[in-house]
C-alpha positions as CSV (number, residue, x, y, z in Angstrom):
1,M,-24.4,-10.4,17.1
2,S,-23.6,-9.7,20.8
3,Q,-20.8,-7.4,21.8
4,G,-19.1,-10.3,23.6
5,N,-19.1,-12.5,20.5
6,E,-17.8,-9.6,18.3
7,Q,-14.9,-9.1,20.7
8,Q,-14.0,-12.7,20.5
9,R,-13.8,-12.4,16.7
10,Q,-11.3,-9.5,16.8
11,R,-7.7,-10.1,15.9
12,P,-5.5,-9.7,19.0
13,I,-3.7,-6.4,19.2
14,V,-0.1,-6.7,20.5
15,V,2.3,-4.1,21.9
16,P,6.1,-3.7,21.7
17,G,7.9,-6.4,23.7
18,E,4.9,-8.8,23.7
19,P,5.7,-12.4,22.6
20,V,4.0,-13.3,19.3
21,G,5.4,-16.6,18.2
22,D,7.9,-19.4,18.4
23,S,10.7,-20.2,15.9
24,K,9.6,-23.8,16.0
25,F,6.5,-22.9,14.0
26,Y,7.3,-19.6,12.2
27,I,9.9,-17.5,10.5
28,P,10.2,-13.8,11.5
29,G,8.6,-11.1,9.4
30,M,7.9,-7.3,9.6
31,N,8.0,-5.7,13.0
32,T,9.2,-8.8,14.9
33,L,12.4,-9.4,16.9
34,K,13.8,-12.9,17.5
35,I,15.3,-13.5,21.0
36,S,16.4,-17.1,21.6
37,D,13.5,-19.2,20.2
38,R,10.8,-16.6,20.5
39,F,9.5,-13.7,18.5
40,F,8.5,-10.4,20.0
41,A,6.5,-7.4,18.6
42,T,8.4,-4.2,17.9
43,T,5.3,-2.1,17.3
44,V,1.7,-1.8,18.2
45,G,-0.2,-3.9,15.7
46,I,-2.0,-7.1,14.7
47,I,-0.5,-10.5,14.0
48,R,-0.6,-11.8,10.4
49,V,0.5,-15.2,9.4
50,D,1.2,-16.0,5.8
51,G,2.4,-19.6,5.5
52,K,5.2,-19.8,8.1
53,R,6.0,-16.1,8.0
54,L,4.7,-14.1,11.0
55,D,4.3,-10.3,10.7
56,V,3.1,-7.7,13.1
57,I,1.2,-5.2,10.9
58,S,1.4,-1.7,12.5
59,L,-1.9,-0.1,13.3
60,K,-0.5,3.3,12.4
61,S,2.7,3.8,10.5
62,F,4.3,5.6,7.6
63,Y,5.3,3.8,4.4
64,Q,8.8,2.3,4.5
65,P,10.0,1.6,0.9
66,R,11.0,-1.9,0.0
67,I,12.5,-3.2,-3.3
68,G,9.8,-4.5,-5.6
69,D,6.9,-2.5,-4.1
70,L,4.4,-1.0,-6.5
71,V,4.0,2.7,-5.5
72,I,1.9,5.6,-6.6
73,G,4.0,8.7,-6.6
74,I,3.5,12.4,-7.2
75,V,6.3,14.2,-9.1
76,K,7.8,17.0,-7.1
77,E,10.4,18.7,-9.2
78,P,12.8,18.0,-12.1
79,S,16.6,18.0,-11.9
80,I,19.4,17.6,-14.5
81,A,19.4,13.8,-13.8
82,G,15.7,13.0,-13.2
83,W,12.8,13.8,-10.9
84,T,12.2,13.8,-7.1
85,V,8.9,12.0,-6.3
86,D,6.6,12.1,-3.2
87,I,5.8,8.5,-2.3
88,N,3.8,9.2,0.8
89,S,6.8,8.5,3.0
90,P,9.3,10.6,5.1
91,F,11.7,9.9,2.2
92,L,11.4,11.6,-1.2
93,A,12.2,9.1,-3.9
94,F,14.2,9.7,-7.1
95,L,13.2,8.7,-10.6
96,P,16.4,8.8,-12.8
97,L,16.3,9.6,-16.5
98,S,17.6,6.1,-17.1
99,E,14.5,4.6,-15.5
100,Y,12.0,6.6,-17.5
101,P,10.6,4.4,-20.3
102,E,11.2,6.9,-23.1
103,K,14.7,6.3,-24.4
104,R,14.9,9.3,-26.8
105,I,15.4,11.9,-24.0
106,R,18.3,14.2,-24.8
107,L,19.2,16.7,-22.2
108,S,20.5,19.2,-24.8
109,R,17.0,19.3,-26.5
110,D,14.4,18.4,-24.0
111,N,13.1,20.3,-21.0
112,I,12.9,17.7,-18.2
113,G,10.0,19.6,-16.6
114,R,7.9,19.3,-19.7
115,I,8.6,15.6,-20.2
116,L,7.2,14.9,-16.7
117,E,5.6,17.9,-15.0
118,S,5.4,18.7,-11.3
119,G,2.2,17.2,-9.9
120,A,2.0,14.4,-12.3
121,V,0.8,11.1,-10.8
122,I,2.9,8.0,-11.7
123,T,3.0,4.3,-10.9
124,G,6.3,2.6,-10.6
125,F,8.3,0.0,-8.7
126,I,10.9,0.6,-6.0
127,K,14.2,-0.4,-7.6
128,D,16.5,0.4,-4.8
129,A,15.7,1.1,-1.1
130,S,19.1,1.6,0.4
131,I,19.1,3.2,3.9
132,F,22.0,5.4,2.7
133,S,20.3,7.1,-0.2
134,S,16.9,8.1,-1.5
135,P,14.7,5.3,-2.7
136,V,14.9,4.8,-6.5
137,I,11.8,4.4,-8.7
138,T,11.6,2.7,-12.1
139,L,8.8,3.2,-14.6
140,K,10.1,0.4,-16.8
141,G,7.6,-2.4,-16.6
142,K,4.1,-3.4,-17.8
143,G,1.4,-1.0,-16.7
144,L,3.8,1.5,-15.2
145,G,4.1,5.2,-16.1
146,V,2.0,8.4,-16.0
147,V,-1.6,8.2,-14.8
148,S,-3.7,10.2,-17.2
149,S,-7.2,9.6,-15.6
150,G,-8.9,8.3,-12.6
151,T,-9.3,9.4,-8.9
152,L,-6.6,9.3,-6.3
153,L,-7.5,8.1,-2.8
154,N,-5.4,7.3,0.3
155,I,-5.3,4.7,3.1
156,T,-2.9,4.2,5.9
157,A,0.0,2.2,4.4
158,S,0.0,-0.5,7.0
159,K,-3.7,-1.2,6.1
160,V,-2.9,-2.0,2.4
161,P,-2.6,-5.8,3.0
162,R,-6.1,-5.8,4.5
163,L,-7.5,-3.8,1.6
164,I,-6.0,-6.2,-0.9
165,G,-6.9,-9.3,1.1
166,K,-5.4,-12.7,1.1
167,K,-4.5,-13.6,-2.5
168,G,-6.3,-10.4,-3.6
169,S,-9.7,-11.5,-2.2
170,M,-10.8,-8.2,-0.8
171,L,-9.7,-6.3,-3.9
172,S,-11.6,-8.7,-6.2
173,V,-14.8,-8.2,-4.1
174,I,-14.5,-4.4,-4.5
175,E,-13.8,-4.5,-8.2
176,R,-16.5,-7.0,-8.9
177,A,-19.1,-5.0,-6.8
178,T,-18.3,-1.6,-8.3
179,G,-17.3,-2.7,-11.8
180,V,-14.1,-0.6,-11.8
181,R,-10.5,-1.4,-11.6
182,L,-8.3,-0.3,-8.7
183,T,-4.5,0.2,-8.6
184,V,-3.3,-0.1,-5.0
185,G,0.2,1.1,-4.2
186,Q,2.0,-0.4,-1.2
187,N,2.6,3.2,-0.1
188,G,-1.1,3.7,0.8
189,R,-2.3,5.4,-2.4
190,I,-5.1,4.1,-4.6
191,I,-6.1,4.9,-8.1
192,V,-9.8,4.3,-8.8
193,H,-10.0,4.0,-12.6
194,S,-13.3,6.0,-12.6
195,E,-14.5,9.5,-12.1
196,D,-18.1,8.5,-11.2
197,S,-18.9,10.3,-8.0
198,N,-21.2,7.5,-6.7
199,I,-18.5,4.8,-7.2
200,I,-15.9,7.1,-5.6
201,A,-18.1,7.6,-2.6
202,K,-18.6,3.8,-2.2
203,I,-14.9,3.1,-2.3
204,R,-14.2,5.9,0.2
205,N,-16.7,4.2,2.5
206,V,-14.9,0.9,2.1
207,I,-11.5,2.5,2.9
208,E,-13.0,4.0,6.0
209,M,-14.3,0.6,7.1
210,V,-10.9,-1.0,6.5
211,E,-9.1,1.8,8.4
212,R,-11.6,1.3,11.3
213,E,-12.1,-2.4,11.4
214,S,-8.9,-4.0,10.0
215,H,-8.4,-6.0,13.2
216,I,-11.8,-7.7,13.0
217,Y,-12.4,-11.0,11.3
218,G,-15.0,-11.2,8.5
219,L,-14.1,-7.8,7.1
220,T,-14.3,-9.0,3.4
221,E,-17.9,-10.1,4.0
222,R,-18.8,-6.8,5.6
223,V,-17.2,-4.9,2.8
224,E,-19.2,-6.9,0.2
225,A,-22.4,-6.2,2.2
226,L,-21.7,-2.5,2.3
227,L,-21.1,-2.3,-1.5
228,L,-24.2,-4.3,-2.3
229,G,-26.4,-2.5,0.2
230,R,-27.0,-5.5,2.4
231,K,-27.0,-5.6,6.2
232,S,-23.9,-7.3,7.6
């Protein structure tokens, strides 16, 4: 494929203040500002349309917690009321005792640090993301809790939608081609449920490709070719 044709297939990159859509056709999403009947980008990124919602996906940004997000956290330290958790964000999150799934915790008997040790990896949902306090995590839910095995990888948080793909298409391709399951947190952390070094290396290569080429069409096909050893 010629360079000119490849450039035509790239998703347009927009800058702050650039018009990105019209309210006649879209509703505003992330990183957009509505002025009169037009939407403008508030960050450098690429346009993503999902139904009528129009988002600008930042090319480089930190994770901003939102209620309902699945996150992969690393426990920092215990307190009398719960644990602080690193969620790959400028904001430390808090896991209250009340949101830990084990109901038999009694502060008079149990050492909080032994129940959930510093450095433990957990999966949880953001329960509260108020701008006035630390984000709150819950571990109450199917599949949530302490991660006991697997490998932890990272991707820029803003690239998570591209790694997952529309309706999970990219994630399905990766899991099918490698034969392993992935847990992808909205905060840019990924658990590969395998410790096979060859599998881990393949998935690292995929992450690097997504980081590098998220703005180019046909990424899912190129990822599949990479995993299956074909030329794209």
